[in-house]
Biotite code that builds the C-alpha atoms (Angstrom):
import biotite.structure as struc

atoms = struc.array([
    struc.Atom([14.952, 74.873, -105.417], chain_id="A", res_id=1, res_name="MET", atom_name="CA", element="C"),
    struc.Atom([13.284, 77.859, -104.117], chain_id="A", res_id=2, res_name="THR", atom_name="CA", element="C"),
    struc.Atom([14.718, 78.542, -100.354], chain_id="A", res_id=3, res_name="ASN", atom_name="CA", element="C"),
    struc.Atom([11.954, 79.654, -98.189], chain_id="A", res_id=4, res_name="ILE", atom_name="CA", element="C"),
    struc.Atom([12.223, 80.985, -95.693], chain_id="A", res_id=5, res_name="GLY", atom_name="CA", element="C"),
    struc.Atom([10.113, 81.122, -92.094], chain_id="A", res_id=6, res_name="ILE", atom_name="CA", element="C"),
    struc.Atom([9.251, 83.984, -89.863], chain_id="A", res_id=7, res_name="VAL", atom_name="CA", element="C"),
    struc.Atom([7.443, 82.438, -86.378], chain_id="A", res_id=8, res_name="GLY", atom_name="CA", element="C"),
    struc.Atom([8.933, 78.461, -87.407], chain_id="A", res_id=9, res_name="SER", atom_name="CA", element="C"),
    struc.Atom([8.322, 77.410, -83.585], chain_id="A", res_id=10, res_name="HIS", atom_name="CA", element="C"),
    struc.Atom([4.636, 78.035, -84.081], chain_id="A", res_id=11, res_name="GLY", atom_name="CA", element="C"),
    struc.Atom([2.086, 75.877, -85.342], chain_id="A", res_id=12, res_name="ARG", atom_name="CA", element="C"),
    struc.Atom([1.492, 77.709, -88.901], chain_id="A", res_id=13, res_name="MET", atom_name="CA", element="C"),
    struc.Atom([5.524, 77.155, -88.777], chain_id="A", res_id=14, res_name="GLY", atom_name="CA", element="C"),
    struc.Atom([5.485, 73.936, -88.422], chain_id="A", res_id=15, res_name="VAL", atom_name="CA", element="C"),
    struc.Atom([2.969, 73.066, -91.098], chain_id="A", res_id=16, res_name="ALA", atom_name="CA", element="C"),
    struc.Atom([4.695, 75.730, -93.426], chain_id="A", res_id=17, res_name="LEU", atom_name="CA", element="C"),
    struc.Atom([8.006, 72.926, -92.766], chain_id="A", res_id=18, res_name="ALA", atom_name="CA", element="C"),
    struc.Atom([5.668, 70.326, -94.174], chain_id="A", res_id=19, res_name="ALA", atom_name="CA", element="C"),
    struc.Atom([4.355, 72.112, -96.774], chain_id="A", res_id=20, res_name="ALA", atom_name="CA", element="C"),
    struc.Atom([7.733, 73.441, -98.299], chain_id="A", res_id=21, res_name="ILE", atom_name="CA", element="C"),
    struc.Atom([9.262, 69.856, -98.100], chain_id="A", res_id=22, res_name="SER", atom_name="CA", element="C"),
    struc.Atom([5.975, 67.911, -99.410], chain_id="A", res_id=23, res_name="GLU", atom_name="CA", element="C"),
    struc.Atom([6.081, 70.926, -102.789], chain_id="A", res_id=24, res_name="ALA", atom_name="CA", element="C"),
    struc.Atom([10.121, 69.653, -103.011], chain_id="A", res_id=25, res_name="GLY", atom_name="CA", element="C"),
    struc.Atom([11.709, 73.297, -101.612], chain_id="A", res_id=26, res_name="GLN", atom_name="CA", element="C"),
    struc.Atom([13.844, 74.050, -99.070], chain_id="A", res_id=27, res_name="HIS", atom_name="CA", element="C"),
    struc.Atom([13.304, 76.068, -95.930], chain_id="A", res_id=28, res_name="HIS", atom_name="CA", element="C"),
    struc.Atom([15.072, 77.894, -92.514], chain_id="A", res_id=29, res_name="HIS", atom_name="CA", element="C"),
    struc.Atom([13.427, 80.246, -90.419], chain_id="A", res_id=30, res_name="GLY", atom_name="CA", element="C"),
    struc.Atom([13.306, 82.059, -86.907], chain_id="A", res_id=31, res_name="ILE", atom_name="CA", element="C"),
    struc.Atom([11.401, 82.341, -84.198], chain_id="A", res_id=32, res_name="ASP", atom_name="CA", element="C"),
    struc.Atom([11.009, 85.266, -82.091], chain_id="A", res_id=33, res_name="LYS", atom_name="CA", element="C"),
    struc.Atom([14.032, 86.891, -81.041], chain_id="A", res_id=34, res_name="GLY", atom_name="CA", element="C"),
    struc.Atom([15.891, 85.708, -84.381], chain_id="A", res_id=35, res_name="GLY", atom_name="CA", element="C"),
    struc.Atom([17.470, 87.582, -87.278], chain_id="A", res_id=36, res_name="ASN", atom_name="CA", element="C"),
    struc.Atom([15.009, 88.429, -89.304], chain_id="A", res_id=37, res_name="VAL", atom_name="CA", element="C"),
    struc.Atom([17.634, 90.085, -91.924], chain_id="A", res_id=38, res_name="ALA", atom_name="CA", element="C"),
    struc.Atom([19.387, 86.737, -91.946], chain_id="A", res_id=39, res_name="LYS", atom_name="CA", element="C"),
    struc.Atom([17.062, 84.452, -92.714], chain_id="A", res_id=40, res_name="LEU", atom_name="CA", element="C"),
    struc.Atom([15.687, 87.124, -95.405], chain_id="A", res_id=41, res_name="ALA", atom_name="CA", element="C"),
    struc.Atom([18.967, 87.534, -96.846], chain_id="A", res_id=42, res_name="GLU", atom_name="CA", element="C"),
    struc.Atom([19.865, 83.677, -97.563], chain_id="A", res_id=43, res_name="ARG", atom_name="CA", element="C"),
    struc.Atom([15.889, 82.693, -98.695], chain_id="A", res_id=44, res_name="SER", atom_name="CA", element="C"),
    struc.Atom([14.178, 83.355, -102.671], chain_id="A", res_id=45, res_name="ASP", atom_name="CA", element="C"),
    struc.Atom([10.850, 84.166, -100.491], chain_id="A", res_id=46, res_name="VAL", atom_name="CA", element="C"),
    struc.Atom([9.870, 84.722, -96.610], chain_id="A", res_id=47, res_name="LEU", atom_name="CA", element="C"),
    struc.Atom([6.510, 83.894, -94.976], chain_id="A", res_id=48, res_name="VAL", atom_name="CA", element="C"),
    struc.Atom([5.294, 85.369, -92.139], chain_id="A", res_id=49, res_name="ASP", atom_name="CA", element="C"),
    struc.Atom([2.112, 84.004, -89.957], chain_id="A", res_id=50, res_name="PHE", atom_name="CA", element="C"),
    struc.Atom([3.978, 84.956, -86.727], chain_id="A", res_id=51, res_name="SER", atom_name="CA", element="C"),
    struc.Atom([2.840, 88.534, -85.126], chain_id="A", res_id=52, res_name="SER", atom_name="CA", element="C"),
    struc.Atom([1.827, 92.005, -86.603], chain_id="A", res_id=53, res_name="PRO", atom_name="CA", element="C"),
    struc.Atom([4.209, 93.310, -83.495], chain_id="A", res_id=54, res_name="ALA", atom_name="CA", element="C"),
    struc.Atom([6.792, 92.047, -85.671], chain_id="A", res_id=55, res_name="ALA", atom_name="CA", element="C"),
    struc.Atom([5.618, 92.637, -88.566], chain_id="A", res_id=56, res_name="LEU", atom_name="CA", element="C"),
    struc.Atom([7.778, 95.946, -89.571], chain_id="A", res_id=57, res_name="GLU", atom_name="CA", element="C"),
    struc.Atom([10.999, 94.898, -89.125], chain_id="A", res_id=58, res_name="ALA", atom_name="CA", element="C"),
    struc.Atom([10.079, 91.435, -90.738], chain_id="A", res_id=59, res_name="THR", atom_name="CA", element="C"),
    struc.Atom([9.545, 93.899, -94.193], chain_id="A", res_id=60, res_name="LEU", atom_name="CA", element="C"),
    struc.Atom([12.060, 96.649, -93.421], chain_id="A", res_id=61, res_name="ASP", atom_name="CA", element="C"),
    struc.Atom([13.960, 93.048, -94.134], chain_id="A", res_id=62, res_name="ALA", atom_name="CA", element="C"),
    struc.Atom([12.713, 92.116, -96.839], chain_id="A", res_id=63, res_name="CYS", atom_name="CA", element="C"),
    struc.Atom([13.204, 95.561, -98.281], chain_id="A", res_id=64, res_name="ILE", atom_name="CA", element="C"),
    struc.Atom([16.890, 95.697, -97.228], chain_id="A", res_id=65, res_name="ALA", atom_name="CA", element="C"),
    struc.Atom([17.635, 91.907, -99.714], chain_id="A", res_id=66, res_name="ALA", atom_name="CA", element="C"),
    struc.Atom([15.284, 92.889, -101.980], chain_id="A", res_id=67, res_name="LYS", atom_name="CA", element="C"),
    struc.Atom([13.128, 89.750, -101.380], chain_id="A", res_id=68, res_name="LYS", atom_name="CA", element="C"),
    struc.Atom([9.197, 89.015, -101.292], chain_id="A", res_id=69, res_name="PRO", atom_name="CA", element="C"),
    struc.Atom([6.867, 88.133, -99.316], chain_id="A", res_id=70, res_name="ILE", atom_name="CA", element="C"),
    struc.Atom([3.638, 86.632, -97.329], chain_id="A", res_id=71, res_name="VAL", atom_name="CA", element="C"),
    struc.Atom([1.716, 88.130, -94.994], chain_id="A", res_id=72, res_name="ILE", atom_name="CA", element="C"),
    struc.Atom([-0.379, 85.502, -93.933], chain_id="A", res_id=73, res_name="GLY", atom_name="CA", element="C"),
    struc.Atom([-0.233, 87.369, -89.755], chain_id="A", res_id=74, res_name="THR", atom_name="CA", element="C"),
    struc.Atom([-4.190, 88.578, -88.749], chain_id="A", res_id=75, res_name="THR", atom_name="CA", element="C"),
    struc.Atom([-4.219, 90.494, -86.205], chain_id="A", res_id=76, res_name="GLY", atom_name="CA", element="C"),
    struc.Atom([-3.311, 93.605, -88.604], chain_id="A", res_id=77, res_name="LEU", atom_name="CA", element="C"),
    struc.Atom([-4.190, 97.600, -87.256], chain_id="A", res_id=78, res_name="GLU", atom_name="CA", element="C"),
    struc.Atom([-4.446, 100.324, -90.370], chain_id="A", res_id=79, res_name="GLU", atom_name="CA", element="C"),
    struc.Atom([-0.773, 101.152, -89.442], chain_id="A", res_id=80, res_name="ARG", atom_name="CA", element="C"),
    struc.Atom([0.455, 98.214, -90.817], chain_id="A", res_id=81, res_name="HIS", atom_name="CA", element="C"),
    struc.Atom([-1.175, 98.039, -93.842], chain_id="A", res_id=82, res_name="HIS", atom_name="CA", element="C"),
    struc.Atom([0.011, 101.715, -94.288], chain_id="A", res_id=83, res_name="TYR", atom_name="CA", element="C"),
    struc.Atom([3.862, 100.021, -93.795], chain_id="A", res_id=84, res_name="LEU", atom_name="CA", element="C"),
    struc.Atom([2.781, 97.007, -96.273], chain_id="A", res_id=85, res_name="ILE", atom_name="CA", element="C"),
    struc.Atom([1.614, 99.608, -99.148], chain_id="A", res_id=86, res_name="ASP", atom_name="CA", element="C"),
    struc.Atom([5.172, 101.093, -98.059], chain_id="A", res_id=87, res_name="ASP", atom_name="CA", element="C"),
    struc.Atom([7.118, 98.052, -98.469], chain_id="A", res_id=88, res_name="ALA", atom_name="CA", element="C"),
    struc.Atom([5.306, 97.015, -102.158], chain_id="A", res_id=89, res_name="ALA", atom_name="CA", element="C"),
    struc.Atom([7.286, 99.938, -103.574], chain_id="A", res_id=90, res_name="LYS", atom_name="CA", element="C"),
    struc.Atom([10.005, 98.470, -103.310], chain_id="A", res_id=91, res_name="ASP", atom_name="CA", element="C"),
    struc.Atom([9.336, 94.878, -103.441], chain_id="A", res_id=92, res_name="ILE", atom_name="CA", element="C"),
    struc.Atom([6.560, 92.261, -103.979], chain_id="A", res_id=93, res_name="ALA", atom_name="CA", element="C"),
    struc.Atom([4.492, 91.802, -101.597], chain_id="A", res_id=94, res_name="VAL", atom_name="CA", element="C"),
    struc.Atom([1.056, 88.971, -100.896], chain_id="A", res_id=95, res_name="LEU", atom_name="CA", element="C"),
    struc.Atom([-1.275, 90.482, -97.917], chain_id="A", res_id=96, res_name="GLN", atom_name="CA", element="C"),
    struc.Atom([-4.053, 87.874, -97.353], chain_id="A", res_id=97, res_name="THR", atom_name="CA", element="C"),
    struc.Atom([-6.282, 86.849, -93.946], chain_id="A", res_id=98, res_name="GLY", atom_name="CA", element="C"),
    struc.Atom([-6.482, 83.503, -95.342], chain_id="A", res_id=99, res_name="ASN", atom_name="CA", element="C"),
    struc.Atom([-3.829, 81.585, -97.995], chain_id="A", res_id=100, res_name="THR", atom_name="CA", element="C"),
    struc.Atom([-6.086, 78.401, -98.303], chain_id="A", res_id=101, res_name="SER", atom_name="CA", element="C"),
    struc.Atom([-6.708, 78.030, -101.920], chain_id="A", res_id=102, res_name="LEU", atom_name="CA", element="C"),
    struc.Atom([-10.791, 77.299, -101.285], chain_id="A", res_id=103, res_name="GLY", atom_name="CA", element="C"),
    struc.Atom([-11.636, 80.547, -99.268], chain_id="A", res_id=104, res_name="VAL", atom_name="CA", element="C"),
    struc.Atom([-10.022, 82.258, -101.884], chain_id="A", res_id=105, res_name="THR", atom_name="CA", element="C"),
    struc.Atom([-12.488, 81.012, -104.586], chain_id="A", res_id=106, res_name="LEU", atom_name="CA", element="C"),
    struc.Atom([-15.030, 81.328, -102.302], chain_id="A", res_id=107, res_name="LEU", atom_name="CA", element="C"),
    struc.Atom([-14.028, 85.363, -101.416], chain_id="A", res_id=108, res_name="ALA", atom_name="CA", element="C"),
    struc.Atom([-14.289, 85.561, -104.928], chain_id="A", res_id=109, res_name="HIS", atom_name="CA", element="C"),
    struc.Atom([-17.765, 84.026, -104.863], chain_id="A", res_id=110, res_name="LEU", atom_name="CA", element="C"),
    struc.Atom([-18.905, 86.545, -102.338], chain_id="A", res_id=111, res_name="VAL", atom_name="CA", element="C"),
    struc.Atom([-18.365, 88.940, -103.847], chain_id="A", res_id=112, res_name="ARG", atom_name="CA", element="C"),
    struc.Atom([-20.141, 88.347, -107.210], chain_id="A", res_id=113, res_name="GLU", atom_name="CA", element="C"),
    struc.Atom([-23.393, 87.089, -104.810], chain_id="A", res_id=114, res_name="ALA", atom_name="CA", element="C"),
    struc.Atom([-23.445, 90.615, -102.866], chain_id="A", res_id=115, res_name="ALA", atom_name="CA", element="C"),
    struc.Atom([-22.638, 92.173, -107.111], chain_id="A", res_id=116, res_name="ALA", atom_name="CA", element="C"),
    struc.Atom([-25.918, 90.441, -108.250], chain_id="A", res_id=117, res_name="ARG", atom_name="CA", element="C"),
    struc.Atom([-28.087, 90.565, -104.788], chain_id="A", res_id=118, res_name="LEU", atom_name="CA", element="C"),
    struc.Atom([-29.087, 93.987, -103.587], chain_id="A", res_id=119, res_name="ASP", atom_name="CA", element="C"),
    struc.Atom([-29.320, 95.069, -100.388], chain_id="A", res_id=120, res_name="ALA", atom_name="CA", element="C"),
    struc.Atom([-32.627, 93.268, -99.221], chain_id="A", res_id=121, res_name="ASP", atom_name="CA", element="C"),
    struc.Atom([-30.955, 90.646, -98.637], chain_id="A", res_id=122, res_name="TRP", atom_name="CA", element="C"),
    struc.Atom([-29.036, 90.960, -95.759], chain_id="A", res_id=123, res_name="ASP", atom_name="CA", element="C"),
    struc.Atom([-25.362, 89.653, -95.368], chain_id="A", res_id=124, res_name="ILE", atom_name="CA", element="C"),
    struc.Atom([-24.254, 88.176, -92.240], chain_id="A", res_id=125, res_name="GLU", atom_name="CA", element="C"),
    struc.Atom([-20.006, 86.080, -92.119], chain_id="A", res_id=126, res_name="VAL", atom_name="CA", element="C"),
    struc.Atom([-20.504, 83.914, -88.916], chain_id="A", res_id=127, res_name="LEU", atom_name="CA", element="C"),
    struc.Atom([-17.067, 82.538, -88.316], chain_id="A", res_id=128, res_name="GLU", atom_name="CA", element="C"),
    struc.Atom([-15.548, 79.698, -85.478], chain_id="A", res_id=129, res_name="MET", atom_name="CA", element="C"),
    struc.Atom([-12.222, 78.903, -85.004], chain_id="A", res_id=130, res_name="HIS", atom_name="CA", element="C"),
    struc.Atom([-10.419, 77.422, -81.882], chain_id="A", res_id=131, res_name="HIS", atom_name="CA", element="C"),
    struc.Atom([-10.516, 78.291, -78.292], chain_id="A", res_id=132, res_name="ARG", atom_name="CA", element="C"),
    struc.Atom([-7.032, 79.433, -78.240], chain_id="A", res_id=133, res_name="ALA", atom_name="CA", element="C"),
    struc.Atom([-7.411, 81.520, -81.647], chain_id="A", res_id=134, res_name="LYS", atom_name="CA", element="C"),
    struc.Atom([-7.054, 85.691, -79.566], chain_id="A", res_id=135, res_name="VAL", atom_name="CA", element="C"),
    struc.Atom([-8.327, 87.944, -83.339], chain_id="A", res_id=136, res_name="ASP", atom_name="CA", element="C"),
    struc.Atom([-11.868, 88.374, -83.573], chain_id="A", res_id=137, res_name="ALA", atom_name="CA", element="C"),
    struc.Atom([-13.529, 88.853, -85.933], chain_id="A", res_id=138, res_name="PRO", atom_name="CA", element="C"),
    struc.Atom([-10.970, 86.466, -87.873], chain_id="A", res_id=139, res_name="SER", atom_name="CA", element="C"),
    struc.Atom([-8.345, 87.391, -91.435], chain_id="A", res_id=140, res_name="GLY", atom_name="CA", element="C"),
    struc.Atom([-10.428, 85.208, -93.215], chain_id="A", res_id=141, res_name="THR", atom_name="CA", element="C"),
    struc.Atom([-13.776, 86.590, -92.209], chain_id="A", res_id=142, res_name="ALA", atom_name="CA", element="C"),
    struc.Atom([-12.743, 89.856, -92.088], chain_id="A", res_id=143, res_name="LEU", atom_name="CA", element="C"),
    struc.Atom([-11.322, 89.029, -95.951], chain_id="A", res_id=144, res_name="LEU", atom_name="CA", element="C"),
    struc.Atom([-14.742, 87.791, -96.820], chain_id="A", res_id=145, res_name="LEU", atom_name="CA", element="C"),
    struc.Atom([-16.671, 90.215, -95.193], chain_id="A", res_id=146, res_name="GLY", atom_name="CA", element="C"),
    struc.Atom([-14.416, 93.314, -97.688], chain_id="A", res_id=147, res_name="GLN", atom_name="CA", element="C"),
    struc.Atom([-14.855, 90.726, -100.957], chain_id="A", res_id=148, res_name="ALA", atom_name="CA", element="C"),
    struc.Atom([-18.793, 90.559, -100.102], chain_id="A", res_id=149, res_name="ALA", atom_name="CA", element="C"),
    struc.Atom([-18.651, 95.276, -98.573], chain_id="A", res_id=150, res_name="ALA", atom_name="CA", element="C"),
    struc.Atom([-16.836, 94.816, -102.571], chain_id="A", res_id=151, res_name="GLU", atom_name="CA", element="C"),
    struc.Atom([-19.703, 93.590, -103.952], chain_id="A", res_id=152, res_name="GLY", atom_name="CA", element="C"),
    struc.Atom([-22.120, 96.150, -102.933], chain_id="A", res_id=153, res_name="ARG", atom_name="CA", element="C"),
    struc.Atom([-19.547, 99.154, -104.176], chain_id="A", res_id=154, res_name="GLY", atom_name="CA", element="C"),
    struc.Atom([-19.579, 99.950, -99.578], chain_id="A", res_id=155, res_name="ILE", atom_name="CA", element="C"),
    struc.Atom([-17.212, 101.128, -97.565], chain_id="A", res_id=156, res_name="ASP", atom_name="CA", element="C"),
    struc.Atom([-17.052, 98.037, -95.021], chain_id="A", res_id=157, res_name="LEU", atom_name="CA", element="C"),
    struc.Atom([-15.511, 100.099, -92.029], chain_id="A", res_id=158, res_name="ASP", atom_name="CA", element="C"),
    struc.Atom([-18.481, 102.367, -92.305], chain_id="A", res_id=159, res_name="ARG", atom_name="CA", element="C"),
    struc.Atom([-21.284, 99.822, -92.888], chain_id="A", res_id=160, res_name="CYS", atom_name="CA", element="C"),
    struc.Atom([-20.375, 96.819, -90.708], chain_id="A", res_id=161, res_name="SER", atom_name="CA", element="C"),
    struc.Atom([-21.954, 95.450, -87.363], chain_id="A", res_id=162, res_name="GLU", atom_name="CA", element="C"),
    struc.Atom([-20.271, 93.241, -84.719], chain_id="A", res_id=163, res_name="ARG", atom_name="CA", element="C"),
    struc.Atom([-20.902, 92.326, -81.151], chain_id="A", res_id=164, res_name="GLY", atom_name="CA", element="C"),
    struc.Atom([-24.351, 93.031, -80.616], chain_id="A", res_id=165, res_name="ARG", atom_name="CA", element="C"),
    struc.Atom([-25.514, 92.400, -77.510], chain_id="A", res_id=166, res_name="ASP", atom_name="CA", element="C"),
    struc.Atom([-29.039, 93.582, -75.184], chain_id="A", res_id=167, res_name="GLY", atom_name="CA", element="C"),
    struc.Atom([-31.062, 95.718, -76.728], chain_id="A", res_id=168, res_name="LEU", atom_name="CA", element="C"),
    struc.Atom([-29.648, 96.639, -79.971], chain_id="A", res_id=169, res_name="THR", atom_name="CA", element="C"),
    struc.Atom([-32.766, 97.322, -82.097], chain_id="A", res_id=170, res_name="GLY", atom_name="CA", element="C"),
    struc.Atom([-33.462, 96.347, -85.502], chain_id="A", res_id=171, res_name="ALA", atom_name="CA", element="C"),
    struc.Atom([-31.522, 94.788, -87.677], chain_id="A", res_id=172, res_name="ARG", atom_name="CA", element="C"),
    struc.Atom([-30.084, 98.200, -90.064], chain_id="A", res_id=173, res_name="CYS", atom_name="CA", element="C"),
    struc.Atom([-30.592, 98.157, -93.955], chain_id="A", res_id=174, res_name="HIS", atom_name="CA", element="C"),
    struc.Atom([-27.686, 97.419, -95.588], chain_id="A", res_id=175, res_name="GLY", atom_name="CA", element="C"),
    struc.Atom([-24.990, 96.732, -92.799], chain_id="A", res_id=176, res_name="LYS", atom_name="CA", element="C"),
    struc.Atom([-22.238, 93.356, -92.983], chain_id="A", res_id=177, res_name="ILE", atom_name="CA", element="C"),
    struc.Atom([-22.407, 91.509, -89.650], chain_id="A", res_id=178, res_name="GLY", atom_name="CA", element="C"),
    struc.Atom([-20.461, 89.888, -87.839], chain_id="A", res_id=179, res_name="PHE", atom_name="CA", element="C"),
    struc.Atom([-20.042, 86.782, -85.468], chain_id="A", res_id=180, res_name="ALA", atom_name="CA", element="C"),
    struc.Atom([-17.274, 84.948, -84.353], chain_id="A", res_id=181, res_name="SER", atom_name="CA", element="C"),
    struc.Atom([-17.856, 82.063, -82.090], chain_id="A", res_id=182, res_name="LEU", atom_name="CA", element="C"),
    struc.Atom([-14.404, 80.750, -80.538], chain_id="A", res_id=183, res_name="ARG", atom_name="CA", element="C"),
    struc.Atom([-14.019, 77.198, -78.647], chain_id="A", res_id=184, res_name="GLY", atom_name="CA", element="C"),
    struc.Atom([-12.476, 73.102, -79.070], chain_id="A", res_id=185, res_name="GLY", atom_name="CA", element="C"),
    struc.Atom([-9.914, 72.718, -81.711], chain_id="A", res_id=186, res_name="THR", atom_name="CA", element="C"),
    struc.Atom([-11.601, 73.825, -84.527], chain_id="A", res_id=187, res_name="ILE", atom_name="CA", element="C"),
    struc.Atom([-9.025, 74.816, -87.267], chain_id="A", res_id=188, res_name="ALA", atom_name="CA", element="C"),
    struc.Atom([-11.825, 77.547, -88.953], chain_id="A", res_id=189, res_name="GLY", atom_name="CA", element="C"),
    struc.Atom([-15.267, 77.761, -90.293], chain_id="A", res_id=190, res_name="ASP", atom_name="CA", element="C"),
    struc.Atom([-16.534, 79.964, -91.884], chain_id="A", res_id=191, res_name="HIS", atom_name="CA", element="C"),
    struc.Atom([-19.985, 80.939, -93.586], chain_id="A", res_id=192, res_name="ASP", atom_name="CA", element="C"),
    struc.Atom([-21.406, 83.778, -94.767], chain_id="A", res_id=193, res_name="VAL", atom_name="CA", element="C"),
    struc.Atom([-24.713, 83.904, -95.518], chain_id="A", res_id=194, res_name="ILE", atom_name="CA", element="C"),
    struc.Atom([-27.638, 85.973, -97.380], chain_id="A", res_id=195, res_name="PHE", atom_name="CA", element="C"),
    struc.Atom([-30.949, 86.155, -96.214], chain_id="A", res_id=196, res_name="ALA", atom_name="CA", element="C"),
    struc.Atom([-33.310, 87.174, -98.341], chain_id="A", res_id=197, res_name="GLY", atom_name="CA", element="C"),
    struc.Atom([-36.754, 87.901, -98.810], chain_id="A", res_id=198, res_name="PRO", atom_name="CA", element="C"),
    struc.Atom([-38.263, 84.628, -97.968], chain_id="A", res_id=199, res_name="GLU", atom_name="CA", element="C"),
    struc.Atom([-34.602, 82.797, -98.728], chain_id="A", res_id=200, res_name="GLU", atom_name="CA", element="C"),
    struc.Atom([-30.941, 82.329, -97.746], chain_id="A", res_id=201, res_name="MET", atom_name="CA", element="C"),
    struc.Atom([-28.072, 81.448, -99.358], chain_id="A", res_id=202, res_name="LEU", atom_name="CA", element="C"),
    struc.Atom([-25.366, 80.480, -97.376], chain_id="A", res_id=203, res_name="THR", atom_name="CA", element="C"),
    struc.Atom([-22.039, 79.905, -98.863], chain_id="A", res_id=204, res_name="LEU", atom_name="CA", element="C"),
    struc.Atom([-18.967, 77.936, -96.878], chain_id="A", res_id=205, res_name="SER", atom_name="CA", element="C"),
    struc.Atom([-15.810, 76.671, -96.134], chain_id="A", res_id=206, res_name="HIS", atom_name="CA", element="C"),
    struc.Atom([-14.430, 74.267, -93.382], chain_id="A", res_id=207, res_name="ARG", atom_name="CA", element="C"),
    struc.Atom([-10.776, 73.624, -92.442], chain_id="A", res_id=208, res_name="ALA", atom_name="CA", element="C"),
    struc.Atom([-10.478, 70.170, -91.611], chain_id="A", res_id=209, res_name="GLU", atom_name="CA", element="C"),
    struc.Atom([-6.433, 71.267, -91.195], chain_id="A", res_id=210, res_name="ASN", atom_name="CA", element="C"),
    struc.Atom([-3.958, 74.261, -91.287], chain_id="A", res_id=211, res_name="ARG", atom_name="CA", element="C"),
    struc.Atom([-1.778, 72.658, -93.984], chain_id="A", res_id=212, res_name="MET", atom_name="CA", element="C"),
    struc.Atom([-4.548, 73.798, -96.225], chain_id="A", res_id=213, res_name="ILE", atom_name="CA", element="C"),
    struc.Atom([-3.302, 77.309, -94.919], chain_id="A", res_id=214, res_name="PHE", atom_name="CA", element="C"),
    struc.Atom([-0.030, 76.288, -95.471], chain_id="A", res_id=215, res_name="ALA", atom_name="CA", element="C"),
    struc.Atom([-0.114, 74.507, -98.760], chain_id="A", res_id=216, res_name="ARG", atom_name="CA", element="C"),
    struc.Atom([-1.815, 77.887, -100.431], chain_id="A", res_id=217, res_name="GLY", atom_name="CA", element="C"),
    struc.Atom([1.013, 79.752, -98.370], chain_id="A", res_id=218, res_name="ALA", atom_name="CA", element="C"),
    struc.Atom([3.810, 77.906, -99.947], chain_id="A", res_id=219, res_name="VAL", atom_name="CA", element="C"),
    struc.Atom([1.619, 77.846, -103.829], chain_id="A", res_id=220, res_name="LYS", atom_name="CA", element="C"),
    struc.Atom([2.177, 81.908, -103.215], chain_id="A", res_id=221, res_name="ALA", atom_name="CA", element="C"),
    struc.Atom([5.072, 82.481, -102.357], chain_id="A", res_id=222, res_name="ALA", atom_name="CA", element="C"),
    struc.Atom([6.362, 80.293, -104.892], chain_id="A", res_id=223, res_name="LEU", atom_name="CA", element="C"),
    struc.Atom([4.385, 82.360, -107.073], chain_id="A", res_id=224, res_name="TRP", atom_name="CA", element="C"),
    struc.Atom([5.886, 85.242, -105.649], chain_id="A", res_id=225, res_name="LEU", atom_name="CA", element="C"),
    struc.Atom([9.066, 84.921, -106.744], chain_id="A", res_id=226, res_name="ILE", atom_name="CA", element="C"),
    struc.Atom([8.238, 85.355, -110.405], chain_id="A", res_id=227, res_name="HIS", atom_name="CA", element="C"),
    struc.Atom([6.319, 88.672, -109.717], chain_id="A", res_id=228, res_name="GLN", atom_name="CA", element="C"),
    struc.Atom([7.139, 92.404, -110.014], chain_id="A", res_id=229, res_name="LYS", atom_name="CA", element="C"),
    struc.Atom([7.237, 95.349, -106.660], chain_id="A", res_id=230, res_name="ARG", atom_name="CA", element="C"),
    struc.Atom([3.712, 95.413, -105.855], chain_id="A", res_id=231, res_name="GLY", atom_name="CA", element="C"),
    struc.Atom([0.924, 94.327, -103.527], chain_id="A", res_id=232, res_name="ARG", atom_name="CA", element="C"),
    struc.Atom([-0.880, 91.166, -104.602], chain_id="A", res_id=233, res_name="TYR", atom_name="CA", element="C"),
    struc.Atom([-3.882, 89.448, -103.434], chain_id="A", res_id=234, res_name="ARG", atom_name="CA", element="C"),
    struc.Atom([-4.618, 85.334, -102.973], chain_id="A", res_id=235, res_name="MET", atom_name="CA", element="C"),
    struc.Atom([-6.960, 86.494, -106.156], chain_id="A", res_id=236, res_name="ALA", atom_name="CA", element="C"),
    struc.Atom([-3.647, 86.649, -108.547], chain_id="A", res_id=237, res_name="GLU", atom_name="CA", element="C"),
    struc.Atom([-2.050, 83.704, -107.381], chain_id="A", res_id=238, res_name="VAL", atom_name="CA", element="C"),
    struc.Atom([-5.674, 81.532, -108.868], chain_id="A", res_id=239, res_name="LEU", atom_name="CA", element="C"),
    struc.Atom([-5.836, 83.884, -111.300], chain_id="A", res_id=240, res_name="GLY", atom_name="CA", element="C"),
    struc.Atom([-9.237, 85.636, -110.219], chain_id="A", res_id=241, res_name="LEU", atom_name="CA", element="C"),
    struc.Atom([-8.404, 88.905, -110.709], chain_id="A", res_id=242, res_name="SER", atom_name="CA", element="C"),
])
């Protein structure tokens, strides 16, 4: 039986993770804000973190000290967090993703394939909608899908994205990847990647009906990660897509 440590165990994802771990026949324990992450790392085989960007550095330090792998599903990460993850991956196995859903993982693969085969005459727009309490936009999943499209096109997403259009913005820039974020209700997460070409349109979509899909995917990733050597991994590798 694998001991999976949950960082942020009292949050909505933490509760879902506990249920998914029990469902998978594994053991779990966790901490919330103010808890001892070093002790959690010591008594766990692998950690799963869906807490907050502010807590990530301390969590990574604890995992490095205890030589334990970690799955990071926290969204809203900044560039400095990715540097921290890269440094940690020199010592331990780290899987970081904007979405642990197995369906979204496959969707990102399809988006990358479509973007590679449809030229820049096909405009790419990423549309996402989440519950009213979500604090970051675009969602981590939308950015993951945008990155997949950018990789398919062989372009830099940071330099080729359009966000928050308002007012007289002028015509759409050729070759850019657009993002739109909607918020309301209790929606767990809806994502559409639209390829709008000359006189035709292709839409690749995913609908999350319950956050348990993210929890189950994270558990699958954690059980896979404990068998990997140090390095930085993606959900695609869990499904054997890369």
